[in-house]
N, C-alpha and C positions, 0 to 999 in steps of 0.2 A: 778407335783406331786406327788408324793410316787402310786407307783399300780401292782396288783398279773393281768398280762392279760395272755389271749390265743392268741401267738403269731402267730402257726401253729396248723394245725387239723393229727394228729395221730390216724388212726382207734384201732390200737393194739397199743401201746405204749403211751397214751393222756397227761402222766406228760410233755414227751419230747418235746410238744409244750407249759408246762408255762414260763414264762417268767416275770420276776418280777422288775421292774426300773422304767422308770422315764415317767412318760405319759399327753394330755395336760391336764389344767384344763378345766370342764364344763363353758360354757359361759351363756348370758343371753337369755334366751327364756320365750319370751310370755306365759303364764299360766303356767311356770312353774319353780320350785322355786329348788338350790342350799342347801340341807345338807354339813353340815360337817361332816365324819361319825368317830363317839368314839366308835362305835363294828359291827362287822359283822357276819355272820357264815356261815361254809359252807356247802352244799347240792350236793346229788350225783347228783345234776341238773351239777353241774360244772364241775364233771367229765364226763360228758356224750356230754357241750357244748367243752370239750376239743379232745374228739371224732368226732365231728364235726354232732353230734344230734345237730338241731336245725339254727347251724351253718357254715352257706356257708364260704367258705373261700375266699370267695366275700365282707368280712363283718369284717374279722380282721385288723390289732390289737382286737381284745374284750377285756375290762378289764371287770372278772367273780363277780360275786359275786350279790342273788339274794336278799339277805337281811340284816337288819341296822336298826342303833337307831343313833340317836342325835342332829343335834342341828338346825335348820333350819334360813332362813335368818334374818330371826323378835333376835335371840334368844329363838326357844320355843324349845323343849323338843319334840321331834320325833317319830314316827315307819315309818319304806315307808314302804308302799305297794305295793309288789315287780310286781304287772297285771299290764302291762300297757295297755292304751286302752278297756279295760271294760266296759268304760263309754265313749264318746264324751271328756268328761276335758280334757284338752290343749294339746288335740293329734287330735280330728277334730272325723268327723260320719265314715272316710272310713276305719278308723287308724284299721291294723287285731291285734285282742289278741296275747297279746304274754306275752314272762318271761325277765323284767331284765335282760341282756349278749344276747335274741337273737336275735335283732334291735337294742337296746339300751345295752347303756356299763354299765357296775353293780356299785358294792357296795367296792370290794376289789380297797377304794384308799381311800388318803385324803376327796374328795369328791365326793357327785351323785345328779346327777342332774334329777328329774324326774317330770312331772306335778303336781302342786301344792294340786290339788283332792287327791294325790296318799301318804298323806302325813298325819298321826293320832298325838295324840297325848301321849308321853307314859308318863301310868298311873306313877307321884312317887312313888307308892309301889316296882316299878320293877327298876332292876339298867337298863343301857344300854348294859351290855354282855346280858344280860337275858331276853329283850324287841327285842335284838339281833336274839334271838335263835324262836320267833314267826312266822313269815311272810309268811314261808315258809315250814316247815316242822311240825308246830303246826300246825299252821294255816288248812291244808292239814286233816292234824287225825283230827284236830273241827269237819273238816267239816262232814270226813266220817262218825263218829260218829254222829253227832244230825243232823245232814241233812240227811244223806242220808241211816244210816242202819236204821234207822225208828227205834230204842232201846230207853225204857224207865228206871227209876229207880230200880233198881232188877232182871233186864235181864243181859243174862250171853255172853261175847263175846271171841274169841277167836282172839289172837294177834299173828302177824305170823312174827317171824325172830325179839326177843328181843335184843336189844341193838342199832338196826338202830333210826335215829333220830325222824321220825314218828313212828316205832313202839313202843318207850318209852314214846311218847305222849301221842299217844294213852293209856298206860298204866293207866301213873297219869292222865287224863282225865280222863279217864272213873270210876278209884276208886273213885276221888271226885266226880263224878254228883253220885253214888252210883248205877254203873255196876258192876256186879262180873269178873271179867278180870279173864284171862288165859293166859300165853304162850307159846311160845316154843322157845327152841336156840340150835345150836350143841354147849356150852361153858357151858360148869358147871356156871362157873365164873359166865355168863351174865343171868341164869335162876338164882340163887340166887339172882339178882340185882335186875330183874322185881321180885320178891317176895317184895323184903325191899323195892319197888317201892306203891305194893299194889297189886301184884298179887297174886287172892288167888293159883292158881297152875301154877307151866313153870313144861316141859317138852322136851322131846328130839324132835327132827320132825317125826312127826310120828307117835307116840305115841297116843294109845289110851287113852280121855277125861274122866275125873267123869261119863259125860253125853254132847251130842248133846247142842251145841249152837245157838242163836239166832243170831250173827251174825259174823260174820270173817272178819277182818281188816288184806284182802293182801298186802301185797307190792312183797314178794318177787320171786310171778314167777310160772315157770314151777318146782322149786326142792318141792313148797309145796302144788300146785295149787290143788291134787288129797284130801290130806288132805284137807284140805282146804274144801272141799267141802265136803268128807265125814262124816266132823263134821257138820255138819250141819242138826239143825231139823226141821223138813216136815214145807217148805214155809218161812224157815229163810234167808238169808240174805247174799254175801260177796260179799264187796263192795273192788275196789284195784285201787290203786294209781300207782303200778310201777308194773315193773319185772327186778327185776335185778341179778333175775337167767336166765333169757331171758325168752322170751313170745310165746315159741312152746310147750306147756306140752304132755307130751307124751300120755296121757291117761287126755282125756278130760270131762268122766264124764257126756256125754249128757244126758245119763240116767235117770241117777242118780235125771238128774236134772229137766229136764220135767216129771218127775215122783212123786219124793217129790213136786215137783212145787216151786223150788228155786230164789231167783232172785239176778239177776247177778247184779252189780254196778258200772259202770266207777265215776271215782275219780280224780277232777282233782285242784289241789292250795284250791281257795276262794275268796268271793267278799271280799268289803271292808270290809260291814257290821260286817261280818262273821267274818272279824280280832277285827274289836271295840269291840262285843264279850268276845269274845274271849281275849282282853287286859282288857277286866272288869272283866272277871270271876277268873284272874287268880288276879287280884287288890282284889279281895272279896277273895278268899276264904283262898290263900294263897297260891298256889300254884305254883309253879314254875321250868323253862323247868330243865332238867337237862345234865347238862354240864362237857362234856366229859374232856377238854383240855383249855386254853387257852392261844394263841400267840399271839405276835406282829406278825406286818405282816408279817416284811421280814425274817419274817418264818415261812411263806403262805405252801412252797413249804416241811416242816413237816406234818403240817396237812393233802395238800395232800396225802399223801402215806400213812397215817394214816389210813384218808377214805378209800382209794383206797385198807387199807389191811383189810378192813374189824374189823382192832383189834382199837375198840371203846365202850363204850357205851354211847349216849346223843353224845351232838353236840361239833361243833369243833368250836371258837370263835378266830376272828380275829381282833387285836386291831393298830390301823393305831399310 
């Protein structure tokens, strides 16, 4: 079957390790099901995999891709939950928790095999392309907002780095849930898009906000860390799920954190139950993922280059 896969690890130039070509189709395995992929979406996790983060050379070649929507062996339209080993279903109780492409072949292919527990019904209201955007970036944003940030309708939230998948999802989900959303971006066009999606205001990185916020959604890391901490009200919460600009900020702001009793919460992906709730939320409210571009799988390299360059707003979707 045709696939986009990591053939080599290159920490400095990750796209050198990306190959497009034939890979073995998944075989039968008790407790697992094979999904025919109709759509899959890119995440920064795929670039990190090509750099060898979470993917040692001994597991190559590895088909990339965490997210997918498609049709299972019984002909049902399904969405794939990307976390393997979150329970013992299909893998045994000693299976370490991982995301697809770390230990098991991913979704950038004509087919993907996952434990049967890891597939959920796709709501008829969502297209395959829309559903394929949800299991990683959108699920991460959902958990950050509604599980870990502790916010309620009417609260205010700052989203750093508007344009990325998680940041875009947070703006849309927060607006739909009655939160006052603010955003930052270096690019005027992305700030304009963030407001169009529902942000009350969008600002240049580091700019003073109209008021301190109840929570910050942080995926940028070192470049925005100090601003994130300074933007919180006393007792506020910073939720972090990534560090695309680096994980070692020059100013940790420790004094401010303890003096104002701020909370810093790490967040990674989400549970199957949270994905089920997210699917239902989108179906019921009309919220839809923001899609930057849909490409056929054989043009996957274009999508990777666009994501690596940061010149996108929303998700890039691949269709086998």
